[in-house]
MARBA-3410 file (N, C-alpha, C, O; in Angstrom, 1 decimal):
137
7.7,-23.1,-16.5,8.6,-21.9,-16.3,7.7,-20.7,-16.1,6.7,-20.5,-16.9 ~ 8.0,-19.9,-15.1,7.2,-18.7,-14.8,7.8,-17.5,-15.5,9.0,-17.2,-15.3 ~ 7.0,-16.9,-16.3,7.5,-15.7,-17.1,6.6,-14.5,-16.8,5.4,-14.6,-16.8 ~ 7.3,-13.4,-16.5,6.5,-12.2,-16.2,7.4,-11.0,-16.6,8.6,-11.1,-16.8 ~ 6.7,-9.9,-16.8,7.4,-8.6,-17.1,6.7,-7.5,-16.4,5.6,-7.5,-16.0
7.5,-6.4,-16.3,7.1,-5.3,-15.5,7.7,-4.0,-16.1,8.9,-4.0,-16.5 ~ 6.9,-3.0,-16.3,7.4,-1.7,-16.9,7.1,-0.6,-15.8,6.0,-0.4,-15.4 ~ 8.1,0.1,-15.5,8.0,1.2,-14.5,8.5,2.5,-15.2,9.6,2.5,-15.7 ~ 7.7,3.5,-15.2,8.1,4.8,-15.7,8.2,5.8,-14.6,7.3,5.9,-13.7 ~ 9.3,6.5,-14.5,9.5,7.5,-13.4,10.3,8.6,-13.9,10.9,8.6,-15.0
10.3,9.7,-13.1,11.0,10.9,-13.5,12.4,10.9,-12.8,12.5,10.8,-11.6 ~ 13.5,11.0,-13.6,14.8,11.1,-13.1,15.4,12.4,-13.7,15.7,12.4,-14.9 ~ 15.5,13.4,-12.9,15.8,14.8,-13.3,16.9,14.8,-14.4,18.0,14.3,-14.0 ~ 16.8,15.3,-15.5,15.7,16.1,-16.1,14.9,15.3,-17.1,14.1,15.9,-17.9 ~ 15.0,14.0,-17.1,14.3,13.1,-18.1,13.3,12.1,-17.5,13.4,11.9,-16.3
12.4,11.6,-18.3,11.5,10.6,-17.9,12.2,9.3,-18.3,12.7,9.2,-19.5 ~ 12.2,8.3,-17.4,12.9,7.0,-17.7,11.9,5.9,-17.5,11.1,5.9,-16.6 ~ 12.0,4.9,-18.4,11.2,3.6,-18.2,12.2,2.5,-18.0,13.2,2.4,-18.7 ~ 11.9,1.6,-17.1,12.7,0.4,-16.8,11.8,-0.8,-17.1,10.7,-0.9,-16.5 ~ 12.2,-1.6,-18.1,11.4,-2.8,-18.4,12.1,-4.0,-17.9,13.3,-4.3,-18.2
11.5,-4.7,-17.0,12.1,-5.9,-16.4,11.3,-7.1,-16.9,10.1,-7.1,-17.0 ~ 12.0,-8.2,-17.3,11.4,-9.4,-17.6,12.0,-10.5,-16.8,13.3,-10.6,-16.7 ~ 11.2,-11.4,-16.3,11.7,-12.5,-15.5,11.2,-13.8,-16.1,10.1,-14.0,-16.5 ~ 12.2,-14.7,-16.3,11.9,-16.0,-16.8,12.5,-17.0,-15.9,13.7,-17.1,-15.7 ~ 11.7,-17.8,-15.2,12.2,-18.8,-14.3,12.8,-18.0,-13.1,12.1,-17.2,-12.4
14.0,-18.2,-12.8,14.7,-17.5,-11.7,15.7,-16.5,-12.2,16.6,-16.1,-11.4 ~ 15.6,-16.1,-13.5,16.5,-15.2,-14.1,15.8,-13.9,-14.5,14.7,-14.0,-15.0 ~ 16.4,-12.7,-14.2,15.8,-11.5,-14.5,16.7,-10.6,-15.3,17.9,-10.6,-15.1 ~ 16.2,-10.0,-16.4,16.9,-9.1,-17.2,16.2,-7.7,-17.2,14.9,-7.7,-17.0 ~ 16.9,-6.6,-17.5,16.2,-5.3,-17.5,16.8,-4.5,-18.6,17.9,-4.6,-19.0
16.0,-3.6,-19.1,16.4,-2.6,-20.1,15.9,-1.2,-19.6,14.8,-1.1,-19.1 ~ 16.7,-0.2,-19.9,16.4,1.1,-19.5,16.2,2.0,-20.7,17.0,1.9,-21.7 ~ 15.1,2.7,-20.7,14.7,3.5,-21.9,14.5,5.0,-21.4,13.9,5.2,-20.4 ~ 15.2,5.9,-22.0,15.1,7.3,-21.6,14.2,8.1,-22.6,14.4,8.0,-23.8 ~ 13.2,8.7,-22.0,12.3,9.6,-22.8,12.7,11.0,-22.5,13.2,11.3,-21.4
12.3,11.9,-23.3,12.6,13.4,-23.0,11.5,13.9,-22.2,11.6,14.0,-20.9 ~ 10.4,14.3,-22.8,9.2,14.8,-22.1,8.4,13.7,-21.5,8.7,12.5,-21.8 ~ 7.4,14.0,-20.6,6.6,13.0,-20.0,5.9,12.2,-21.1,5.1,12.8,-21.8 ~ 6.1,10.9,-21.2,5.4,10.1,-22.2,4.0,9.7,-21.8,3.7,9.5,-20.6 ~ 3.1,9.6,-22.8,1.8,9.1,-22.5,1.8,7.6,-22.6,2.8,7.1,-23.1
0.8,7.0,-22.1,0.8,5.5,-22.2,0.9,5.0,-23.6,1.6,4.0,-23.9 ~ 0.2,5.7,-24.5,0.2,5.3,-25.9,1.7,5.5,-26.5,2.1,4.7,-27.4 ~ 2.4,6.5,-26.1,3.8,6.7,-26.6,4.7,5.6,-26.1,5.5,5.1,-26.9 ~ 4.5,5.2,-24.9,5.3,4.1,-24.3,5.0,2.8,-25.1,6.0,2.1,-25.5 ~ 3.8,2.5,-25.3,3.4,1.3,-26.0,3.9,1.3,-27.4,4.4,0.3,-27.9
3.7,2.4,-28.1,4.2,2.5,-29.5,5.7,2.3,-29.5,6.3,1.7,-30.4 ~ 6.5,2.9,-28.6,7.9,2.8,-28.5,8.3,1.3,-28.4,9.2,0.9,-29.0 ~ 7.6,0.7,-27.4,8.0,-0.8,-27.2,7.7,-1.6,-28.5,8.5,-2.5,-28.8 ~ 6.6,-1.3,-29.1,6.3,-2.1,-30.3,7.3,-1.9,-31.4,7.7,-2.8,-32.1 ~ 7.7,-0.6,-31.6,8.6,-0.2,-32.7,10.1,-0.7,-32.4,10.7,-1.1,-33.3
10.5,-0.5,-31.1,11.9,-0.8,-30.8,12.2,-2.0,-30.0,13.2,-2.1,-29.3 ~ 11.3,-2.9,-29.9,11.4,-4.1,-29.1,12.7,-4.9,-29.4,13.5,-5.3,-28.5 ~ 13.0,-5.0,-30.7,14.2,-5.8,-31.1,15.5,-5.1,-30.8,16.5,-5.7,-30.6 ~ 15.4,-3.7,-30.7,16.6,-3.0,-30.4,16.9,-2.7,-28.9,17.9,-2.1,-28.6 ~ 16.0,-3.2,-28.1,16.3,-3.0,-26.6,17.5,-3.8,-26.2,17.6,-5.0,-26.6
18.3,-3.2,-25.4,19.5,-3.9,-24.9,19.2,-4.3,-23.4,19.2,-3.4,-22.5 ~ 19.0,-5.5,-23.2,18.7,-6.1,-21.9,20.0,-6.4,-21.2,21.0,-6.7,-21.8 ~ 20.0,-6.3,-19.9,21.2,-6.6,-19.1,21.4,-8.1,-19.1,20.5,-8.8,-19.4 ~ 22.6,-8.5,-18.7,22.8,-10.0,-18.6,21.8,-10.5,-17.5,21.5,-9.8,-16.5 ~ 21.4,-11.8,-17.7,20.5,-12.3,-16.7,21.1,-12.4,-15.3,22.3,-12.9,-15.2
20.4,-12.1,-14.3,20.8,-12.2,-12.9,19.8,-13.0,-12.2,18.7,-13.1,-12.6 ~ 20.2,-13.6,-11.1,19.3,-14.4,-10.3,18.2,-13.5,-9.7,18.5,-12.5,-9.0 ~ 17.0,-13.9,-10.0,15.9,-13.1,-9.5,15.5,-13.6,-8.1,14.9,-14.7,-8.0 ~ 15.8,-12.8,-7.1,15.3,-13.2,-5.8,13.9,-13.1,-5.7,13.2,-12.3,-6.4 ~ 13.3,-13.8,-4.8,11.8,-13.7,-4.6,11.5,-12.3,-4.1,12.3,-11.8,-3.3
10.4,-11.8,-4.5,10.0,-10.4,-4.1,9.8,-10.4,-2.6,9.8,-9.3,-2.0 ~ 9.6,-11.5,-2.0,9.4,-11.6,-0.6,8.7,-12.9,-0.3,8.1,-13.5,-1.2 ~ 8.7,-13.3,0.9,8.0,-14.6,1.2,6.5,-14.4,1.1,6.0,-13.3,1.2 ~ 5.8,-15.5,0.8,4.4,-15.4,0.8,3.8,-14.9,2.1,4.3,-15.3,3.2 ~ 2.9,-14.0,2.0,2.4,-13.4,3.2,0.9,-13.8,3.4,0.2,-13.9,2.4
0.6,-14.1,4.6,-0.8,-14.5,4.9,-1.8,-13.4,4.5,-1.5,-12.2,4.8 ~ -2.9,-13.8,3.8,-3.8,-12.7,3.4,-4.4,-11.9,4.5,-4.6,-10.7,4.4 ~ -4.6,-12.5,5.7,-5.2,-11.8,6.8,-4.2,-10.8,7.3,-4.5,-9.7,7.7 ~ -2.9,-11.2,7.4,-1.8,-10.3,7.8,-1.7,-9.1,6.8,-1.6,-8.0,7.3 ~ -1.8,-9.4,5.5,-1.7,-8.3,4.5,-2.8,-7.4,4.7,-2.7,-6.2,4.6
-4.0,-7.9,5.0,-5.2,-7.0,5.2,-5.0,-6.1,6.4,-5.4,-5.0,6.4 ~ -4.5,-6.7,7.5,-4.3,-5.9,8.7,-3.2,-4.8,8.5,-3.4,-3.7,8.9 ~ -2.2,-5.2,7.7,-1.1,-4.2,7.4,-1.7,-3.0,6.6,-1.4,-1.9,6.8 ~ -2.5,-3.4,5.6,-3.1,-2.4,4.7,-4.0,-1.5,5.5,-4.0,-0.3,5.3 ~ -4.8,-2.1,6.5,-5.7,-1.3,7.3,-4.9,-0.3,8.2,-5.2,0.9,8.3
-3.7,-0.8,8.7,-2.9,0.1,9.6,-2.3,1.3,8.7,-2.3,2.4,9.2 ~ -1.9,1.0,7.5,-1.4,2.0,6.7,-2.4,3.1,6.3,-2.1,4.3,6.3 ~ -3.6,2.6,6.0,-4.7,3.5,5.7,-5.0,4.4,6.9,-5.3,5.6,6.8 ~ -5.1,3.8,8.1,-5.4,4.6,9.3,-4.3,5.6,9.6,-4.6,6.7,10.0 ~ -3.0,5.2,9.3,-1.9,6.1,9.5,-1.9,7.3,8.6,-1.7,8.5,9.0
-2.2,7.1,7.3,-2.1,8.1,6.3,-3.5,8.7,5.9,-3.5,9.8,5.3 ~ -4.5,7.9,6.1,-5.8,8.4,5.6,-6.0,8.0,4.1,-5.1,7.7,3.5 ~ -7.2,8.2,3.7,-7.5,7.9,2.3,-8.0,9.1,1.6,-8.4,10.1,2.2 ~ -8.0,9.1,0.3,-8.6,10.1,-0.5,-7.8,11.3,-0.7,-6.6,11.4,-0.3 ~ -8.4,12.3,-1.4,-7.7,13.6,-1.7,-7.7,14.5,-0.5,-8.3,14.2,0.5
-7.0,15.6,-0.6,-7.0,16.6,0.5,-8.4,17.1,0.8,-8.8,17.3,1.9 ~ -9.2,17.3,-0.3,-10.6,17.8,-0.1,-11.4,16.7,0.6,-12.2,17.1,1.5 ~ -11.3,15.5,0.3,-12.0,14.4,1.0,-11.6,14.3,2.5,-12.4,14.1,3.3 ~ -10.3,14.5,2.7,-9.8,14.4,4.1,-10.4,15.6,4.9,-10.7,15.5,6.1 ~ -10.5,16.8,4.3,-11.0,17.9,5.0,-12.5,17.7,5.3,-13.0,18.1,6.4
-13.2,17.2,4.3,-14.7,16.9,4.6,-14.8,15.8,5.7,-15.7,15.9,6.5 ~ -13.9,14.9,5.7,-14.0,13.8,6.8,-13.8,14.5,8.1,-14.4,14.1,9.1 ~ -12.8,15.4,8.2,-12.5,16.1,9.4,-13.7,16.9,9.9,-14.0,16.9,11.1 ~ -14.3,17.6,9.0,-15.5,18.3,9.3,-16.6,17.4,9.8,-17.3,17.8,10.8 ~ -16.8,16.3,9.2,-17.8,15.3,9.6,-17.6,14.8,11.0,-18.5,14.7,11.8
-16.3,14.6,11.3,-16.0,14.1,12.7,-16.2,15.2,13.7,-16.6,14.9,14.8 ~ -15.9,16.4,13.4,-16.1,17.5,14.3,-17.6,17.7,14.6,-18.0,17.8,15.8 ~ -18.5,17.6,13.5,-19.9,17.7,13.7,-20.4,16.5,14.6,-21.3,16.7,15.4 ~ -19.8,15.4,14.4,-20.2,14.2,15.2,-20.0,14.4,16.7,-20.8,14.1,17.5 ~ -18.8,14.9,17.0,-18.4,15.1,18.4,-19.3,16.2,19.0,-19.8,16.1,20.2
-19.6,17.3,18.3,-20.5,18.3,18.7,-21.9,17.8,19.0,-22.5,18.1,20.0 ~ -22.4,17.0,18.1,-23.7,16.4,18.2,-23.8,15.5,19.5,-24.8,15.5,20.2 ~ -22.7,14.7,19.7,-22.6,13.9,20.9,-22.7,14.7,22.2,-23.4,14.3,23.1 ~ -21.9,15.8,22.2,-21.9,16.6,23.4,-23.3,17.2,23.7,-23.8,17.2,24.8 ~ -23.9,17.7,22.6,-25.2,18.4,22.7,-26.3,17.4,23.2,-27.0,17.7,24.1
-26.3,16.2,22.6,-27.3,15.2,23.0,-27.1,14.7,24.5,-28.0,14.5,25.2 ~ -25.8,14.6,24.9,-25.5,14.2,26.3,-26.0,15.3,27.2,-26.6,14.9,28.3 ~ -25.8,16.5,26.9,-26.2,17.6,27.8,-27.8,17.7,27.8,-28.3,17.9,28.9 ~ -28.4,17.4,26.7,-29.9,17.4,26.7,-30.4,16.2,27.5,-31.4,16.4,28.2 ~ -29.8,15.1,27.4,-30.2,13.9,28.2,-30.1,14.2,29.7,-30.9,13.9,30.5
-28.9,14.8,30.1,-28.7,15.1,31.5,-29.7,16.2,32.0,-30.2,16.1,33.1 ~ -30.0,17.2,31.2,-31.0,18.2,31.6,-32.4,17.6,31.7,-33.1,17.9,32.7 ~ -32.8,16.7,30.8,-34.1,16.0,31.0,-34.1,15.1,32.2,-35.1,15.1,33.0 ~ -33.0,14.4,32.5,-32.9,13.6,33.7,-33.0,14.5,35.0,-33.7,14.1,36.0 ~ -32.4,15.6,35.0,-32.4,16.5,36.1,-33.8,17.1,36.3,-34.3,17.1,37.4
-34.5,17.5,35.2,-35.9,18.0,35.3,-36.8,16.9,35.9,-37.7,17.2,36.7 ~ -36.6,15.7,35.4,-37.4,14.6,35.9,-37.2,14.4,37.4,-38.2,14.1,38.1 ~ -36.0,14.4,37.8,-35.6,14.2,39.2,-36.3,15.3,40.1,-36.9,15.1,41.1 ~ -36.2,16.6,39.6,-36.7,17.7,40.4,-38.3,17.6,40.4,-38.9,17.9,41.5 ~ -38.9,17.1,39.3,-40.3,17.0,39.3,-40.7,15.9,40.4,-41.7,16.1,41.1
-40.0,14.8,40.4,-40.3,13.8,41.4,-40.1,14.3,42.9,-41.0,14.0,43.7 ~ -39.1,15.0,43.1,-38.8,15.6,44.4,-40.0,16.5,44.8,-40.5,16.5,46.0 ~ -40.4,17.4,43.9,-41.5,18.3,44.2,-42.8,17.6,44.5,-43.5,17.9,45.4 ~ -43.0,16.5,43.7,-44.2,15.7,43.9,-44.2,15.1,45.3,-45.2,15.0,46.0 ~ -43.0,14.5,45.8,-42.9,13.9,47.1,-43.2,14.9,48.2,-43.8,14.6,49.2
-42.6,16.1,48.0,-42.8,17.2,49.1,-44.3,17.5,49.2,-44.8,17.7,50.3 ~ -45.0,17.6,48.0,-46.4,18.0,48.1,-47.2,16.9,48.7,-48.2,17.2,49.4 ~ -46.9,15.7,48.5,-47.6,14.5,49.1,-47.5,14.5,50.6,-48.5,14.2,51.3 ~ -46.3,14.9,51.2,-46.1,14.8,52.6,-46.5,16.1,53.3,-46.4,16.2,54.5 ~ -46.8,17.1,52.6,-47.1,18.5,53.1,-48.4,18.5,53.9,-48.5,19.3,54.9
-49.4,17.7,53.6,-50.6,17.8,54.2,-50.7,17.3,55.6,-51.7,17.5,56.3 ~ -49.8,16.6,56.1,-49.8,16.0,57.5,-49.6,17.0,58.5,-49.6,16.6,59.7
END
């Protein structure tokens, strides 16, 4: 028999609420706990230890599978797509990344212009040398 449990704490205006779900086999039950102010992890843990016997769980319902098993490679591709769409890190990290990308494009433009100028100078030097060679005839 597969047994698992999950605790989710979220803000439901104007209170903080915790939902404790426990799944045994193919049956799931849930209990809702209302906190006043935002609870710390230690507060939630202490509450569960103290009031475990008093929790009122819902009647068991058929627990549908959370979803079919997904291929790990597909999951990795989807995660990559989501990261590309939203980016990673904090706002400060995103700003620094943007600055880095701008510097990179500027550096590419500058180096390309420098390469083209060097190639042009080389070409002109060769042309000048050819003219001097044939000038004496």
